[in-house]
N, C-alpha and C positions, 0 to 999 in steps of 0.2 A: 271510470265509466267511459264507454267508447264513444267516438265522435257523433255517430248518428243519433244518439240519445242524450247528449251532454246537458241539454236544458230541460229534460223531461221532469214533470212534477213528481213529488214523492209517491203519489198514489200509483204511479206506473212502474215502481221498482220491480214488480213481478216479472217485468220483461227480461230482467237480468238473471233470474233464477234458473238453475240447471233443470233440464227436463229430458225425458226420454222421447225421442222422435221416432215415430213409426214410419216405415217406408210407405210411400203412396202406392195404392194398388196399381200394379203394372199393366194389367190388361186394359183398364179403363183410361189410364193417363199417359201411357208410354207407347209410342208408335215408332217403328224403325224405318218407315218408308214414306216418301212424299205422296200425298193423295193425288189422284189423277187430275190433270189440269182440265179446266172447262173446255168445251168445244171451241175450235178456232172459228171466229166469226168473220174475220177479214184479214187479208194480208196487209192492209193499209194500217200501220201502227203510228198514227200521228197525234193521237189524243191521249189524255191521262188514263184512258181505260184500256189501252192496248188494242183498240179497234176503232171503228169510225164513230163511236159514241162521243158526244161532247162532254167536257168536264161539267158543264152546267146541267147535264142530264142526270141529276141525282135521283130523279124519278123517271122511269122509262116513259117517254112521250106517248107511247102506245098503251100505257096502263091507265085506263080511265078512272081507276080508283083514286089516283093522285097520291098514293101512299108510298113513302120511302121504304125501300127494302134493302137492308145491308147485305153485302156479298159474304159468302163463306170463305174463310182463309184457305189457301191452297197448300202452302208449305207447312208440314206438320211433323217434322222430325223432332227428336228429343236428345238433349244432353243427359247422359246417365252415367252414374258411377258404377254400374254393374260391370263385372268383368266382360271384356270383349265388346263393349258398347261401340257403336259406330261413331258416336260423338262423345268422347269421354271428357270430363272436366279437366281443364288444363289452364294454368295461368298464362294470360296473354294470347290465347288461341282465338277467342271469340270477340266480336265487335258488334255493338248495337247501333243501328241507324234509327234515329228518332226525329220527332218534331216536338219542340216545346209547346206548340199550339195544340197538338192532338192529345185528348184525354187518354186514349188507349196507349199511346207511347209514353205518356207521363207516368202511367202505372209502373212501367219497367224501370224508369229512372228512380222512382221512390224506393222500389224494392231493392234495386242495385245498391243504393246508399244505406238503407236500413240493414242489409245483410253484410255490409263492409266489403263489397266487391269492386270498389273503385280501381284498385290496382290489379284486378284480375280480369275484368271485362272493360274494354275501352268503349267509347261511344262518340258519335258525331251527330249533331243536329243539322237538319236541312234548314234552309232559309224559310221564313214564315210564309212567303208567297207561294200559292198553289196555282200554277198556270195551266195552259192547255196540254202541256206534257207532264203534268203532275208536279210532285215535289221536286225542287231543284236544290243543288248545293250553292252555297254562298259564293259570289264572285270575289275577286281579290279586294275590291273596295268595300264589300259588305261583311267581310269576315270578322268574327269576334272570337279570337282564339281562347280567351279566358272562359268563354261559355261553350267552347267546342263547336261553334258555328263556323265551319270551314269548308274548303273543298273536300272531295272524297279523299281521305288519307290513304286508301288502299288501291285506288284506281285513278291514276292521274288524268286519264282521258275521259272519265265519266263526269257528265255535267248534271245528270238527273238521276233520281232514285230508280227510274224505269230501266236505266242501263244495267243496274244490278239484276233486276228481274229478268231481263232479256238474256243476260249472260248465263243464267241458269235454265231458262225456259224460253227459247227463241220464239215459240208460238203462243206465249202467254197472252191471254185476252182479258184478264180482269183488271181491277184498279190497282194502282201502285201504292199500297198502303204502308204506313209505319205502325208499329215498329217492325224492323227486320233484324233478326239475330243471324249473324254471318260468321261462318267458319273460315278464318284466314288460312288455315293449313290446307284445306281442300278446295277453297274458293267456292263454297256452296252455301246457299241459304239454308239455315237450320229450320227456322220457323218465322212466320209472319203473323202468328196468332198470339196476341198479348196475354190472354188469360192462361195460356199454356207456358209462355215464356216466364211469367212471374213465378209459376209453380216450379219450374226448373230451378230457379234461383233460390227457392226456399231451402233445399237440402242438398242438391247435387254437388255443390262446391264446398260443403261443410268440412271435408277433410283438409281443405286448404286454408281454413279460417281459424283465427284465434278463438278461444273458448267463448267469450261474450257474444260474438256474432253467431257462432255455431249454435248457441243455446236459444237464440231468438227464433221462436216458432210462430210463424204467421198463419199456419194452417193446423192448429193443434187438434189432435184426434178427438178430444171431447167436444169440439165445436164444429167438426167437419160437416155433419148433417145440417146444422143450422146455417153454416156459411153457404153451402151449396143451395139450400132452399131459398135463402135470401138473395143470392146471386140470380136465381132463376127469374124472380119478378123485378128486382131492381135493374138488371141489365135491360130487359125488354121495355120496362115502363119508365125508367129514369135515365140511365146512361144512354140508351138508344132513343128514349122517349123525347128528349130535347131535339134530336135530329128528325124524328118523325114529325114533330110539330113544325120545325123550321123549314124543312124541305118539302112539306106537303104542297101539292099543286091544286088542291080543291079545298073549298071551305069545309066540306064534310070530313075530309081526312085530317085537316088541321084540328078541328074542334074535337074529334074523337081522340086524337093523340094528346092534346093539351089537357083534356079532362082526365084522362088516365094518368098523365104525368102528375098533376096536382093532387089527385086522390092518393097516389103513391107517396108523394112528399108528405101529405098529412099522416100517412101510416108511419113513415120514418120519424116524423116529429113526435108522434105519440110514443113510439118505442124509445127514442132517446130521452124523452121527458121521464119515462118510467125507470130507465136504467141509470139516470144521471147520478144517483146516490152511490152506485157501485163503482163509478170511475168515469173518466172522460171519453172512453172509446165506445164503439158501437155495442160491444158485448161486455162493457164494464171496464175492468182494470187492465185488460190485455189488448194490445193492438193486434189486429188480424187483417186478413185479406179484404174483408168488407170495408174497413176504414180506408184502405188504399183505393179500392175500386169506386167507392162513393165520393171520396174527396175530389178526385179529378173532374167530376161533373159539378159538384157543389161550388168549387172555387172559381169555376167559369160562369156560374149561373148569373150573378148580378152584373158582372162586367160585360157579358156577351149574350147569354141566352134570353135574358129578360127582354131586351130590345131587338136584337138581331133575329132571334128565332121566335119572337112573339110569345114567349113564355111569361106573360106579364099579369097573370091573375094575382100573384103576389111575388115579392122578391124575398130573398133569404134573410137579409139583415133586419127587415122590419116585420116580416110575416111569419118567420119560423124561428123563434128564440132558441129552442133546443138544438136544432140543426146548426144555427149560427154559433152557439157556444161550442158544440162539438167540432165544427170546422176550424174555428179559431184556435182551439186547444191543439189541434194537429199542426196548424200553420205556424203558430208562435212557439210551441213547446217542443216539437219534434223537428229538428233541422232538415231531415230528409224531405219533408213536405215543402217547407219554405224555400229551401235551396234549389229545388227543381221546378219551382213555379216561376214562369217568365211571362209577366203580364203584357209586355210589349209584343211578344210573339203571339200571344193569345188574342189580344185585341186586333192587331193588324191582320193576322191571318183571316179571321172570319169576315171582318168588315171590308177587306180589300181583295179577297179572293173570290167571294161569292157575289159576282156581279149580277146574277139573276135576282138576288135579294136586295143588294145595295148598289145600285147602278153607278153611282159616282164615287164609291169607295171612301165615303166619309166615316172616320172613326170617332165615335162619341167620346167626349172628354171624361165623362163620369162612368160609374160612380166614383166619388172621391172620399176617402182613399180607396184603393183597390180592396184592402182588407182592413176592417176597423181594429184598433187595439183591443186587447182583452179587457173586459169590464166596461168598455165604452159602447154606448148604443146610439142609434140615430135619434135625433131630437124627439121624434114622435113616440119613440119607445121609451126613451130615458126619462121623460117627465112624469 
């Protein structure tokens, strides 16, 4: 059994069964050129947005709705094993820049390990602190080589992620987001869109992988329609919903977002309770993209989103038993989920970077523990 699944429960052995993998539809999912950059707003690039906007301006100060609106990713190239592809799959050619704190970047780390790509795609995590110039690399005193928290290994003079963006697009005016998939051969950003990066990793490197990893299909043809339909509402209402709640600058925007968030959590809870008999994952016995995309929000929910983003109608460990079981099965039974979860980065990033929310940067001690052991419940639930 390969390392990424060495502790998986027997019900999950279908993960190792050979299967026929259909090629993803090229017109919809594969693009060969970078989308146009947004208009240049200013030549003064001193903030984390590449223009004069402040890092604390998660909501445009001129937007009276007070609603958080996430930017669209700009770099949208694709790694493809098709003959003549601009970015072909090659061992050692590509590098991921991530943050352990960011749920979007966390997706790529989980997928990279599940697919056995550790020796094929390298990665670096930025420091957990997000300042006025955006994500920065760790200083000499802060480095954690065992966790890949280091200076930029590819550019010795780069101190911030923004340096990579500007090296590819000098007039870039958006936010400097993670993850970034970088091509070391051409010194180009391939993509900064996490949902597309993880789909590249599903199949495009399969010719370089041993059979067990090649056979792991996270986007099986029989479930693609259900996965895409689920992504549509869980992304808007849950993954992004916690941010809409936490960054809202009006009471109306906050209450609208948090109500939608918890209504969607109720929907997930009902689904997982119904499918629990079929297996521990969202669609039963097979781990899929939905498990990856939902996990990165759920694992941060109690430690961060409940208190920091005011998502406190209920917590996961005492308010959603089916979600709690599902989340712990992933964390404790599938090493790729636990190995890539760094609670120090998660807690410190949110509480010490968002000064507009937490002025003094106090990081709460709890909840303790970060994740409950399997089979153990909080006292109010367990009695």
